[in-house]
C-alpha positions as a Markdown table, in Angstrom:
| # | Residue | x | y | z |
|---|---|---|---|---|
| 1 | Met | -14.2 | -8.1 | 5.4 |
| 2 | Gly | -12.8 | -6.6 | 2.2 |
| 3 | Phe | -13.9 | -3.9 | -0.2 |
| 4 | Gly | -16.1 | -6.3 | -2.2 |
| 5 | Ala | -18.1 | -7.7 | 0.8 |
| 6 | Ser | -18.6 | -4.2 | 2.2 |
| 7 | Ile | -19.9 | -2.8 | -1.0 |
| 8 | Phe | -22.1 | -5.9 | -1.4 |
| 9 | Leu | -23.6 | -5.3 | 2.0 |
| 10 | Ile | -24.2 | -1.6 | 1.3 |
| 11 | Ala | -26.0 | -2.5 | -2.0 |
| 12 | Leu | -28.1 | -5.2 | -0.5 |
| 13 | Gly | -29.1 | -3.0 | 2.4 |
| 14 | Ala | -30.1 | -0.2 | 0.0 |
| 15 | Ile | -32.2 | -2.7 | -1.9 |
| 16 | Phe | -33.9 | -3.8 | 1.3 |
| 17 | Ala | -34.4 | -0.3 | 2.6 |
| 18 | Phe | -35.5 | 1.5 | -0.6 |
| 19 | Ala | -36.6 | -1.0 | -3.3 |
| 20 | Ile | -38.6 | -3.6 | -1.4 |
| 21 | Asn | -42.0 | -2.7 | -0.1 |
| 22 | Ala | -43.2 | -5.9 | 1.6 |
| 23 | Asn | -44.8 | -6.5 | 4.9 |
| 24 | Leu | -43.7 | -9.6 | 6.7 |
| 25 | Gly | -45.4 | -8.7 | 10.0 |
| 26 | Trp | -42.6 | -9.7 | 12.4 |
| 27 | Leu | -39.7 | -8.4 | 10.3 |
| 28 | Asp | -39.3 | -4.8 | 9.1 |
| 29 | Leu | -37.2 | -5.0 | 5.9 |
| 30 | Asn | -36.4 | -1.2 | 6.1 |
| 31 | Val | -34.7 | -1.7 | 9.4 |
| 32 | Val | -32.8 | -4.8 | 8.0 |
| 33 | Gly | -31.7 | -2.7 | 5.0 |
| 34 | Trp | -30.4 | 0.1 | 7.2 |
| 35 | Val | -28.6 | -2.4 | 9.5 |
| 36 | Leu | -26.9 | -4.0 | 6.5 |
| 37 | Met | -25.9 | -0.6 | 5.1 |
| 38 | Leu | -24.3 | 0.4 | 8.4 |
| 39 | Ala | -22.5 | -3.0 | 8.7 |
| 40 | Gly | -21.2 | -2.5 | 5.2 |
| 41 | Leu | -20.0 | 1.0 | 6.0 |
| 42 | Ala | -18.3 | -0.2 | 9.2 |
| 43 | Gly | -16.6 | -2.9 | 7.2 |
| 44 | Leu | -15.5 | -0.5 | 4.6 |
| 45 | Leu | -14.0 | 1.9 | 7.1 |
| 46 | Thr | -12.3 | -0.9 | 8.9 |
| 47 | Thr | -10.8 | -2.2 | 5.7 |
| 48 | Leu | -9.6 | 1.3 | 4.7 |
| 49 | Tyr | -8.0 | 1.8 | 8.1 |
| 50 | Phe | -6.1 | -1.5 | 8.0 |
| 51 | Trp | -5.0 | -0.9 | 4.4 |
| 52 | Asn | -3.6 | 2.5 | 5.3 |
| 53 | Thr | -1.7 | 1.1 | 8.3 |
| 54 | Arg | 0.0 | -1.4 | 6.1 |
| 55 | Arg | 1.5 | 1.3 | 3.9 |
| 56 | Arg | 4.4 | 2.4 | 6.0 |
| 57 | Arg | 6.8 | 5.0 | 4.6 |
| 58 | Val | 10.3 | 3.7 | 4.3 |
| 59 | Val | 13.1 | 6.2 | 4.1 |
| 60 | Ala | 16.1 | 4.7 | 2.5 |
| 61 | Ala | 19.5 | 6.1 | 3.2 |
| 62 | Pro | 21.5 | 6.9 | 0.1 |
| 63 | Val | 24.1 | 4.5 | -1.0 |
| 64 | Arg | 27.5 | 5.7 | 0.1 |
| 65 | Gln | 30.2 | 5.7 | -2.6 |
| 66 | Arg | 33.8 | 6.1 | -2.0 |
| 67 | Val | 36.0 | 6.5 | -5.1 |
| 68 | Val | 39.7 | 6.2 | -4.6 |
| 69 | Ala | 41.4 | 7.3 | -7.8 |
| 70 | Glu | 45.0 | 6.4 | -8.3 |
| 71 | Pro | 47.2 | 8.7 | -10.2 |
| 72 | Val | 47.0 | 8.6 | -14.0 |
| 73 | Val | 49.2 | 5.9 | -15.4 |
| 74 | Pro | 50.3 | 6.2 | -19.0 |
| 75 | Ala | 49.7 | 3.0 | -20.9 |
| 76 | Gln | 50.7 | 1.7 | -24.3 |
| 77 | Asp | 50.3 | 3.6 | -27.5 |
| 78 | Asp | 50.0 | 7.0 | -25.8 |
| 79 | Arg | 46.6 | 6.1 | -24.2 |
| 80 | Val | 45.9 | 7.2 | -20.7 |
| 81 | Val | 44.3 | 4.7 | -18.3 |
| 82 | Arg | 42.8 | 5.8 | -15.0 |
| 83 | Glu | 42.1 | 3.0 | -12.5 |
| 84 | Glu | 39.3 | 3.4 | -9.9 |
| 85 | Tyr | 38.3 | 1.5 | -6.8 |
| 86 | Arg | 34.6 | 1.9 | -6.1 |
| 87 | Glu | 33.0 | 0.7 | -2.9 |
| 88 | Glu | 29.3 | 0.7 | -2.3 |
| 89 | Arg | 27.7 | -0.2 | 1.1 |
| 90 | Arg | 24.1 | -0.9 | 1.6 |
| 91 | Pro | 22.1 | 0.4 | 4.6 |
| 92 | Gly | 22.4 | -1.8 | 7.6 |
| 93 | Tyr | 25.9 | -3.0 | 6.9 |
| 94 | Pro | 28.7 | -2.0 | 9.2 |
| 95 | Ala | 30.6 | 1.1 | 8.1 |
């Protein structure tokens, strides 16, 4: 039962319990209203419980970076070029 069905049962039960003043003889609508409100509340609490258990916290390890810098190598036209090797490993891969 989801949020919508639970709220619908609570509203329908409140209508039966507080708004309708009818006497059917064999059926007490006030009791039916309270039962519907309790069923809606139970469904709402159950839905909230299951939604909260689905939200698990995931702690991700930071991505390790290893930078191996080679010595500075002069290039043409008096410009300096620095070459880097960058390695990134994702969590779960062998080191």
